[in-house]
C-alpha positions in Angstrom: 18.1 16.8 -1.8 20.5 19.3 -0.4 20.8 23.1 -0.3 24.0 24.7 1.0 24.9 21.4 2.7 21.5 21.1 4.5 19.3 18.2 3.6 15.8 19.1 2.7 12.8 16.8 3.2 10.5 15.8 0.3 7.3 16.8 2.0 6.3 19.6 4.5 3.7 17.2 6.0 3.2 13.5 5.6 0.5 11.2 7.0 2.0 8.0 8.5 0.4 4.6 9.1 2.4 2.1 10.9 0.2 -0.9 10.0 0.8 -3.8 12.4 -2.2 -5.9 11.4 -1.4 -9.4 10.1 -2.6 -9.7 6.5 -2.4 -12.2 3.7 -0.1 -11.3 0.8 -3.2 -10.5 -1.3 -4.6 -8.3 1.4 -1.3 -6.4 1.7 -1.3 -5.4 -2.0 -5.0 -4.6 -1.8 -4.5 -2.4 1.2 -1.8 -0.4 -0.6 -4.2 0.1 -3.6 -7.1 1.0 -1.3 -4.9 3.6 0.3 -4.0 5.0 -3.1 -7.7 5.3 -3.8 -8.7 7.1 -0.6 -5.6 9.3 0.1 -6.1 13.0 -0.4 -2.6 13.9 0.9 0.8 12.2 0.9 0.6 9.0 3.0 3.3 6.5 4.0 2.3 3.0 5.1 4.9 0.8 6.7 4.2 -2.9 7.3 5.8 -6.3 7.9 4.7 -9.8 6.9 3.0 -12.5 8.9 5.2 -15.1 7.1 7.4 -15.6 4.0 5.8 -14.5 0.7 6.8 -13.3 -2.7 5.5 -10.3 -4.7 6.3 -9.9 -8.3 6.1 -7.0 -10.8 3.1 -6.2 -12.9 4.8 -7.0 -16.2 6.4 -10.3 -15.1 5.2 -13.7 -16.3 3.8 -16.0 -13.6 5.5 -19.0 -15.2 8.9 -17.3 -14.8 8.1 -16.4 -11.2 6.9 -19.8 -9.9 10.3 -21.6 -10.1 12.0 -18.7 -8.3 9.4 -18.7 -5.5 10.1 -22.3 -4.4 6.5 -22.9 -3.2 6.0 -19.7 -1.3 2.8 -17.7 -1.7 3.0 -15.3 -4.6 1.0 -12.2 -5.5 1.4 -9.9 -8.5 2.0 -6.2 -7.6 0.2 -3.3 -9.3 3.7 -1.7 -9.6 6.6 -2.9 -11.7 9.9 -4.3 -10.8 11.1 -7.8 -10.1 10.6 -10.7 -7.7 10.8 -9.7 -4.1 11.1 -12.1 -1.2 9.3 -10.8 1.9 9.3 -12.0 5.5 12.0 -10.2 7.5 11.9 -7.0 5.5 10.3 -3.6 6.2 7.8 -2.9 3.3 6.7 0.6 2.4 3.9 2.1 0.4 4.1 5.8 -0.3 1.0 7.4 -1.8 1.4 10.8 -3.6 -2.0 12.1 -4.8 -2.0 14.3 -7.9 -2.7 17.4 -5.8 0.8 17.1 -4.3 3.5 18.9 -6.4 5.8 15.8 -6.0 3.4 13.8 -8.1 4.6 15.8 -11.1 8.2 15.0 -10.6 10.1 12.9 -13.2 10.1 9.2 -12.2 13.9 9.0 -11.7 13.9 12.2 -9.5 11.1 10.9 -7.4 12.7 7.5 -7.0 16.1 8.9 -6.0 14.5 11.4 -3.5 12.6 8.6 -1.8 15.7 6.4 -1.5 17.9 9.3 -0.4 15.5 9.8 2.5 15.7 6.1 3.3 19.5 6.1 3.0 19.6 8.9 5.6 18.1 6.6 8.3 19.8 3.3 7.6 22.4 2.5 10.3 24.8 0.7 7.9 27.8 2.8 6.8 28.6 3.3 3.1 25.0 3.0 1.9 24.7 4.7 -1.5 22.4 5.2 -4.5 23.2 2.8 -7.3 24.5 4.3 -10.6 24.6 3.0 -14.1 27.7 0.9 -13.4 25.9 -1.0 -10.7 23.0 -2.1 -12.9 22.5 -5.9 -13.2 19.5 -7.1 -15.3 17.5 -10.0 -13.9 14.1 -11.2 -12.6 14.9 -11.1 -8.9 14.8 -7.6 -7.5 17.5 -7.8 -4.8 19.9 -9.7 -7.1 19.4 -7.1 -9.8 20.2 -3.5 -8.8 18.8 -0.7 -10.9 19.7 3.0 -10.9 18.5 4.7 -7.7 18.4 1.5 -5.6 20.3 1.5 -2.3 23.5 -0.5 -2.1 25.8 -1.3 0.8 29.0 -2.2 -1.0 27.7 -4.5 -3.8 24.7 -5.7 -1.8 21.3 -4.2 -2.5 19.5 -3.2 0.7 16.5 -1.3 -0.7 14.5 -1.4 -3.9 11.1 -0.2 -5.1 8.7 0.3 -8.0 6.2 2.9 -8.9 3.0 3.3 -10.8 1.7 6.6 -12.0 -2.0 7.3 -12.9 -4.1 10.4 -13.4 -4.8 10.1 -9.6 -1.2 10.3 -8.6 1.8 8.0 -7.8 2.1 4.9 -5.7 5.6 3.7 -4.7 6.1 0.2 -3.1 9.5 -0.5 -1.6 11.3 -3.1 0.5 14.2 -2.5 2.9 16.3 -5.6 3.6 19.2 -4.2 5.5 20.7 -6.1 8.5 19.3 -3.4 10.8 15.9 -2.1 9.8 15.0 1.5 10.5 13.3 2.3 13.8 9.6 2.9 14.1 8.6 6.0 12.0 12.2 6.8 11.0 11.6 6.8 7.3 8.5 8.9 7.6 10.5 11.5 9.7 13.2 11.5 7.0 10.6 12.1 4.3 8.8 15.1 5.9 9.2 17.9 8.4 5.9 17.2 10.1 4.3 13.8 10.6 0.6 13.2 11.4 -1.1 9.9 12.1 -3.2 8.5 9.2 -6.6 7.3 10.2 -8.3 4.9 7.7 -11.9 5.9 6.8 -14.7 3.7 8.2 -15.2 1.9 5.0 -11.5 1.3 4.3 -11.5 -2.4 5.2 -14.5 -3.0 3.0 -12.7 -1.3 0.1 -9.5 -3.2 0.6 -11.4 -6.5 1.0 -13.2 -6.0 -2.2 -10.0 -5.2 -4.1 -8.3 -8.3 -2.6 -11.1 -10.6 -3.6 -11.8 -9.2 -7.1 -8.2 -8.6 -8.1 -5.2 -9.8 -6.1 -6.6 -13.2 -5.0 -8.2 -13.8 -8.4 -6.7 -16.2 -11.0 -7.1 -13.6 -13.8 -4.7 -11.2 -12.0 -2.3 -13.9 -10.9 -2.1 -15.2 -14.5 -2.3 -11.9 -16.2 0.9 -12.7 -18.1 
């Protein structure tokens, strides 16, 4: 997003949660969804993983994912996309409630704007948004660039997926560049003003219930 050569941020104000708590893969996904439920303003959550794990897209079949995961813990995401290997990456969840004007943007415009903000803070030279000629179909997210992903040369360094409901939009993304962005850098690139997000008192209860009833349950794991 540029106007007369000046880059504009997506949001005037963004709440930011640098979540350093160690969580299971199921709890990570449940925390993102709980955040989507309670957020009344745009919020970015950044987090890392306690150990190697695999997330896979809502529409993917568990039987197709298991051979790729090579025995690592797996969990189905609420968003789409492909198989993502986590462990050394920086993972992001951006929540845009329906009250925010950005929730009404077209999916491609929203996806490109988020990744343009991430591109601005990656230290690697030559990082660019993928175009139609870069697209490679496949089940593994980082082996299969899609339009709007971030590439360094031919290597994919950032990908994401979104889900839109009547409540707003949730984006889940992973940055897997050689040098990950500094603390809060993505948030600062997304918005002109950053405020610290404080989870409500019952947040852990909400996230725990979602984890147990959904992400850790066999019906969700074997949905397809």
